[in-house]
VOGU-3710 file (C-alpha; in Angstrom, 3 decimals, decimal comma):
1> mlgssdgrrq> -15,526/57,554/9,583  -18,218/56,121/7,638  -17,095/54,180/4,503  -19,773/55,306/1,739  -22,030/57,826/0,365  -24,903/55,560/1,896  -23,234/55,403/4,992  -22,578/59,191/5,308  -26,586/59,717/3,989  -27,811/57,474/6,740
11> yqelevalsm> -25,611/59,169/9,387  -27,468/62,506/8,397  -30,763/60,957/8,417  -30,099/59,596/12,065  -28,623/63,187/13,356  -31,803/64,824/11,828  -34,398/61,785/13,829  -32,480/62,476/17,091  -32,710/66,471/16,558  -36,600/66,087/16,363
21> ddstkkqsal> -38,177/67,279/19,303  -41,909/66,851/19,056  -43,717/63,451/20,047  -44,937/62,778/16,185  -41,783/62,896/14,713  -40,695/61,049/17,866  -42,469/58,232/17,516  -41,886/58,179/13,309  -38,303/57,771/14,599  -36,679/54,121/14,113
31> lhdatitprd> -35,669/51,668/16,893  -32,742/50,732/15,008  -30,733/51,160/11,685  -32,529/48,436/9,219  -30,066/49,296/6,525  -26,769/47,047/6,044  -24,757/49,494/7,783  -21,189/48,074/9,816  -21,255/47,623/13,325  -18,623/49,857/13,857
41> nrkdrgktlr> -19,815/52,511/12,075  -23,010/52,608/14,431  -20,832/52,384/17,428  -18,862/55,693/16,261  -22,664/57,124/15,917  -23,030/56,219/19,310  -19,670/57,783/20,386  -20,686/61,007/18,269  -23,493/61,551/20,397  -21,474/62,659/23,783
51> asitrashag> -20,635/65,431/21,857  -24,115/67,471/22,430  -25,132/64,808/25,183  -22,213/64,314/27,553  -22,294/61,059/29,846  -21,617/63,279/32,881  -24,603/65,352/32,110  -26,678/62,767/33,133  -25,784/63,381/36,793  -27,879/65,276/39,190
61> wivpasrpdp> -31,537/66,305/39,547  -32,657/70,075/39,038  -36,423/70,257/39,876  -37,995/72,023/36,861  -39,489/74,982/37,472  -42,557/73,971/35,423  -42,999/70,642/37,547  -46,622/70,481/38,429  -47,885/69,789/41,807  -46,908/65,787/42,406
71> ltlleesnqg> -50,299/65,386/43,815  -52,091/67,399/41,534  -50,930/65,075/38,657  -51,500/62,265/40,542  -55,044/63,031/40,948  -55,524/63,545/37,290  -54,256/59,713/36,782  -56,961/58,813/38,704  -59,389/59,867/35,690  -61,631/56,994/34,395
81> riteltpirw> -60,493/54,441/37,331  -63,191/52,816/39,468  -64,088/55,521/41,613  -64,086/53,534/45,155  -61,015/51,692/44,588  -58,739/55,185/44,652  -58,514/54,791/48,515  -57,006/51,472/48,247  -54,032/52,672/45,659  -53,589/56,188/48,060
91> grmmvspftf> -53,134/53,476/51,018  -50,576/51,106/49,396  -48,636/54,349/47,998  -48,696/55,867/51,297  -46,834/53,017/53,001  -43,115/54,077/52,028  -41,542/56,312/49,487  -40,849/52,901/47,828  -44,177/51,656/47,330  -45,054/55,676/46,478
101> frgaaalmas> -42,938/55,426/43,769  -44,378/52,367/42,200  -47,418/53,993/42,191  -46,445/57,189/40,743  -44,776/55,963/36,882  -46,846/59,139/35,612  -44,997/61,662/37,935  -41,654/60,186/36,881  -42,459/60,012/33,316  -42,943/63,601/33,650
111> dlahtpstnv> -39,535/64,482/35,079  -37,718/62,169/32,716  -38,844/64,525/29,495  -36,832/67,276/31,364  -33,362/65,380/31,893  -30,678/64,586/29,283  -31,880/62,193/26,637  -29,354/60,935/23,501  -33,396/60,356/22,001  -31,693/56,985/20,791
121> qvqacgdchl> -35,311/55,023/21,035  -35,812/51,154/22,611  -38,985/49,425/23,068  -38,763/50,797/27,014  -40,924/49,131/29,550  -41,880/51,964/30,790  -42,245/51,197/34,824  -38,775/49,744/35,193  -38,809/49,522/38,693  -36,900/46,495/40,282
131> lnfgafatpe> -40,406/44,551/41,584  -41,047/44,336/37,819  -38,922/41,884/37,234  -39,378/38,350/38,179  -39,620/34,570/37,010  -42,090/32,893/35,263  -42,720/29,841/33,107  -41,797/30,240/29,251  -44,310/27,952/26,711  -41,496/25,522/27,219
141> rnvsfdindf> -42,469/25,250/31,023  -38,944/26,426/31,796  -38,869/29,332/34,258  -37,145/31,888/32,989  -36,125/35,472/34,490  -36,853/38,946/32,934  -39,181/42,109/33,317  -42,896/40,820/33,592  -44,980/44,038/33,586  -45,572/46,023/30,486
151> detlpapwew> -48,760/48,420/31,483  -46,621/51,447/30,356  -44,550/50,120/27,133  -43,821/52,304/24,391  -40,865/53,093/22,061  -39,084/55,619/24,288  -35,338/56,659/25,200  -33,259/53,593/26,437  -32,112/56,000/29,228  -35,261/56,165/31,140
161> dikrltvsfv> -35,648/52,956/31,986  -32,023/52,450/33,721  -32,560/55,928/35,451  -36,125/54,454/36,953  -34,239/50,934/37,765  -31,522/52,585/39,659  -33,970/55,309/41,588  -36,137/51,759/42,448  -32,578/50,139/43,947  -31,637/53,208/46,141
171> lacrssalkp> -35,415/53,559/47,875  -35,232/49,648/48,274  -31,992/49,853/50,011  -33,528/53,152/52,116  -36,890/50,981/52,825  -34,324/48,716/54,644  -32,746/51,090/56,184  -29,242/50,154/54,012  -26,263/52,232/54,346  -25,776/55,231/51,776
181> kfqaaaarav> -22,747/53,411/50,261  -25,208/50,268/49,529  -27,643/52,660/47,648  -24,822/54,447/45,649  -23,304/50,839/44,626  -26,369/49,763/43,815  -27,076/52,239/41,560  -23,990/51,941/39,946  -24,132/48,041/39,455  -27,237/48,864/37,476
191> srayrekmae> -25,826/50,951/34,848  -22,665/48,932/34,860  -24,091/45,556/34,402  -26,102/47,305/31,472  -22,803/48,870/30,124  -21,247/45,946/29,848  -23,664/43,710/28,552  -24,532/45,718/25,839  -21,012/45,621/24,807  -21,576/42,018/24,390
201> yarmsildiw> -24,758/42,275/22,298  -23,119/44,893/20,200  -21,109/42,103/19,139  -23,862/39,660/18,745  -25,769/38,743/15,492  -29,656/39,915/15,516  -30,670/36,319/16,270  -28,529/35,305/18,563  -29,535/38,494/20,875  -32,939/37,539/20,195
211> ydridwqhvi> -32,600/34,164/21,469  -30,938/35,029/24,514  -32,655/34,458/27,696  -31,614/34,228/31,407  -32,787/31,239/33,103  -34,107/30,833/37,025  -31,899/27,895/37,731  -28,677/30,134/36,744  -30,050/32,762/39,119  -29,971/30,248/42,060
221> asttspdikn> -27,086/28,704/41,236  -25,045/32,097/41,176  -27,285/33,587/44,539  -24,355/33,792/47,256  -25,964/33,952/50,179  -27,334/30,589/51,455  -30,485/31,604/52,796  -31,923/33,260/50,214  -30,756/30,706/47,742  -32,573/28,415/50,057
231> rreaalrqaq> -35,853/30,711/49,882  -35,321/30,626/46,016  -35,019/26,855/45,224  -38,081/26,556/47,852  -40,223/29,064/45,432  -39,466/27,277/42,343  -40,478/24,104/43,749  -43,526/25,671/45,099  -44,312/27,721/41,758  -43,680/24,892/39,463
241> rrnseyyfpk> -47,226/22,911/41,149  -50,020/23,000/38,521  -51,079/26,521/39,237  -54,396/26,790/37,885  -55,454/23,433/40,717  -53,862/24,784/42,969  -55,493/28,197/43,214  -58,461/26,485/42,309  -60,027/25,601/45,828  -58,509/29,069/47,339
251> lverhagrqd> -60,674/31,336/44,228  -63,539/28,942/43,467  -66,561/27,866/45,366  -69,686/26,045/44,421  -73,108/27,374/46,273  -75,278/23,887/46,981  -78,209/23,716/44,339  -75,934/25,781/41,701  -74,361/23,849/38,916  -71,642/25,735/38,033
261> ytikdsppti> -68,723/26,936/40,346  -68,002/30,922/40,930  -65,205/33,126/42,130  -65,313/34,039/45,863  -66,047/37,210/46,588  -63,436/38,912/49,205  -63,988/42,606/49,107  -62,641/45,419/48,868  -60,117/43,235/46,627  -62,078/40,648/44,962
271> yhiedkagts> -66,068/41,203/44,025  -68,561/41,028/41,414  -70,286/43,554/39,735  -73,426/44,344/37,184  -73,108/46,553/33,927  -74,980/49,954/34,851  -76,646/49,602/32,078  -78,295/46,974/33,638  -77,137/44,284/31,401  -74,990/40,999/32,727
281> fkasveqale> -71,662/42,235/33,387  -70,740/38,524/32,702  -72,277/38,360/29,363  -70,109/41,685/28,347  -67,039/39,688/28,953  -68,497/36,630/27,503  -68,577/38,785/24,512  -65,187/40,540/24,710  -63,765/37,135/24,706  -65,295/36,348/21,180
291> gykatlqedk> -62,775/39,290/20,055  -59,880/38,237/22,174  -59,927/34,988/20,708  -59,372/36,384/16,736  -55,957/38,234/18,663  -54,447/34,808/19,281  -52,322/32,644/16,715  -54,416/29,598/15,431  -52,905/26,841/17,274  -53,589/28,729/20,353
301> rrlfsryrfv> -57,322/29,986/19,520  -57,951/26,111/19,195  -56,575/25,132/22,875  -58,380/28,413/24,135  -61,816/27,156/22,602  -61,479/24,140/24,400  -62,536/25,943/27,727  -65,741/27,416/28,487  -66,253/30,735/30,399  -68,007/30,303/33,986
311> dcaikvvgig> -67,085/33,352/35,508  -65,600/36,686/36,152  -64,792/39,196/39,147  -62,904/42,420/39,745  -59,364/41,519/41,465  -57,548/44,749/42,696  -53,937/44,306/41,774  -50,556/46,026/42,376  -49,966/49,822/43,323  -49,939/51,882/40,180
321> svgttclvll> -53,352/49,474/38,604  -55,324/50,161/41,439  -58,511/51,421/40,466  -58,396/50,323/36,811  -60,641/47,267/35,406  -58,814/44,534/36,350  -60,816/41,010/36,220  -59,793/37,521/37,177  -61,568/35,004/34,613  -62,469/30,951/35,217
331> mlapddeplf> -62,273/29,384/32,595  -63,011/25,344/32,559  -62,515/22,456/30,331  -63,992/18,877/30,231  -63,784/17,227/33,443  -63,534/21,029/35,267  -60,104/21,320/34,570  -59,385/24,972/35,397  -57,274/27,888/33,654  -57,267/31,516/35,236
341> lqmkearlsv> -56,813/34,465/33,147  -56,348/37,937/33,899  -58,060/40,224/31,948  -56,443/43,732/32,743  -57,603/47,505/31,599  -54,955/48,907/28,886  -54,610/52,697/29,429  -52,513/55,570/27,618  -49,039/54,881/28,514  -47,502/57,424/31,017
351> lepyaggstf> -44,544/57,773/28,526  -46,925/58,632/25,646  -47,564/62,609/26,376  -43,260/62,851/26,289  -42,537/60,345/23,653  -45,418/60,030/21,440  -48,735/58,118/20,724  -48,611/54,451/20,183  -48,972/53,378/16,669  -51,488/50,897/17,773
361> tnrgqrvveg> -55,381/52,000/18,287  -56,058/49,124/20,518  -53,666/50,201/23,907  -53,753/46,334/24,995  -52,249/45,768/21,660  -49,798/48,256/22,471  -48,958/46,088/25,786  -49,197/42,950/24,347  -46,847/43,766/21,161  -44,170/45,525/23,647
371> qriiqsasdi> -44,192/42,469/25,873  -43,065/40,130/23,011  -40,721/42,111/21,695  -39,298/42,635/25,189  -39,659/39,343/26,673  -37,381/36,129/25,506  -40,524/34,305/25,889  -44,260/35,180/26,465  -47,571/33,589/27,777  -49,435/31,483/25,137
381> flgwtefgdn> -52,375/33,461/25,829  -51,860/36,960/25,585  -54,265/39,021/23,656  -56,566/42,211/23,558  -59,825/42,803/23,171  -62,435/45,732/24,188  -65,794/46,287/25,929  -67,463/48,152/28,395  -68,098/51,937/28,622  -66,239/54,296/26,101
391> dkhfyirqlr> -64,910/50,734/24,747  -62,500/50,293/27,253  -58,961/48,731/25,966  -57,855/45,681/27,659  -55,047/42,751/27,484  -55,500/38,892/28,779  -52,774/36,876/30,022  -52,533/33,684/32,382  -53,094/34,406/36,013  -49,813/33,253/38,467
401> dtkiklepet> -48,559/31,075/35,676  -45,298/29,774/37,778  -44,625/33,106/38,626  -41,881/33,860/41,066  -42,026/37,087/42,961  -38,837/38,804/44,074  -38,534/39,749/48,042  -35,991/42,955/48,274  -36,670/43,631/52,133  -34,637/40,115/52,613
411> wdgkmmtema> -32,019/41,417/50,619  -28,897/42,998/52,357  -26,533/45,627/50,781  -24,433/42,700/49,441  -27,424/40,850/47,642  -28,933/44,471/46,598  -25,912/44,771/44,475  -25,703/41,040/43,226  -29,563/41,663/42,122  -28,829/45,254/40,417
421> llmgavlara> -25,777/43,410/38,261  -28,512/40,755/37,253  -31,344/43,323/36,552  -29,069/45,646/34,681  -27,892/43,145/32,516  -31,459/41,591/31,759  -32,676/45,469/30,882  -29,719/45,586/28,184  -31,343/42,297/26,729  -34,433/43,958/26,759
431> harsgdsavi> -33,013/46,889/24,780  -31,189/45,206/22,383  -33,892/43,034/21,089  -35,816/46,134/19,968  -32,761/48,967/19,802  -29,314/48,984/18,218  -26,635/48,038/20,721  -24,084/49,035/18,883  -25,079/52,772/19,219  -25,978/52,400/22,792
441> sgylgnneef> -22,863/50,733/23,328  -21,077/53,283/21,372  -22,108/55,941/23,650  -21,523/54,115/27,124  -17,995/53,726/25,905  -15,849/51,391/28,334  -15,056/53,761/31,609  -17,767/54,715/34,403  -18,829/57,766/33,382  -22,366/56,996/32,681
451> deavadfsla> -22,338/54,820/35,845  -21,307/57,449/38,316  -23,576/60,150/36,650  -26,677/58,048/36,946  -25,901/57,145/40,505  -25,731/60,351/41,105  -28,916/61,077/39,856  -30,751/57,830/41,353  -29,797/59,689/45,039  -31,041/63,024/44,130
461> yadqverdha> -34,164/62,081/42,446  -35,047/59,582/45,276  -34,708/62,497/47,409  -37,217/63,660/45,297  -39,649/60,809/45,748  -39,387/61,129/49,868  -40,247/64,717/49,651  -43,694/63,717/46,903  -44,070/60,829/49,599  -44,350/63,485/52,428
471> ilvnaaqter> -46,958/65,467/50,483  -49,339/62,358/49,966  -48,947/61,821/53,440  -49,689/65,166/54,077  -52,965/65,174/52,056  -54,454/62,216/53,513  -53,763/63,915/57,392  -55,233/66,939/56,300  -57,930/64,989/54,761  -57,542/66,253/51,219
481> ikvlqe> -57,735/62,191/49,843  -59,652/59,651/50,960  -57,277/56,665/52,132  -58,142/52,801/53,156  -55,262/51,353/54,444  -55,675/47,886/54,429
//
């Protein structure tokens, strides 16, 4: 029971917000209750949601009658990309249903909009698959484990991230030919860890949630597989070297008779280009960096100003990002001290057609601000800018700053479940930073009803991904699409 007229009014406002369907109203909904409302009352709000959106209703996957042709939707997502790079994207997606899934965030966003939702929003990752988690250096040079990709981040229902993450575990298990029991166990583990960790956050203060983080050393220490533990310790030692200096001779060369360094061309994945208008592409990037500097904090701006811009080149990265304009920038300080930055195009989030448009006019700012909200610690050089045809938007960060990637192909069934528990807890922390942990925890409750439902959905939706992947393979075989397999 709500204890005051103010409480009743706030509850009624929440009910109205949850009933809103159009994107403009969804966008305006608060991510959390910023009023002085008792924690127990907010948990009761979550419990109340079960009457209209039961936890069991999240089970299963029914293909909507209006579902678009998967390949057509993915072809539409290629609009605005660098045309000659599209075959690389198709080639990387063709490798397996798991790699297809990584490049098909737009397709799943469309599907998630047809699934049951509480409409309780958080700052969602938007592309929450298991390979978008990893370890990286914090500004204090500790190594933290967290979500590390935010191209699609946007305020959206919290369930969407959980469902995408659980499906990625099912597909990773299948890619490694693990038995169905391990697929289901991993999916349940994500939801269980999320539910249990969210219950902890529902009892914590807002500041304690904000400061909470997971140290990579803790992950290593709790790894049960001796082989994986040794690999992670070795990866940490390797990652803690001075990355810019390590990659400098690998990425950069100096030709005889030339005064400055240039980034090595390695087509089709690293190459230099010239602006179509005939002006220097490099000059356009240099001008864009002036706008970027204005988005940095004053101390970081002074630090950045000690470097000079030397060169830039297109660098093809990932799967879903292939074809977008992504650059590696070489900066040098006195004594040729290198700094590598990644300048990556920011497009509309795949969630925007279904969760509402971003409040930021610059899409690079959408990515940066979302990352700062979600991550426990973010890169000191995070910023945004725009340049090029149609004033494309970009965000900028350090390239490979003590970054440790995961290797799910080395995980057995037990390790899959172990990592699912870890990532479920990390996702709960990310959502608790922006959303209301008490409301979400109240909805999830203490039993496994939601866990079982989402596991059931994940297994069914993984089947859908396999069918969609088969459509892509057939399109390549019939030459509907041009594919380059590296």
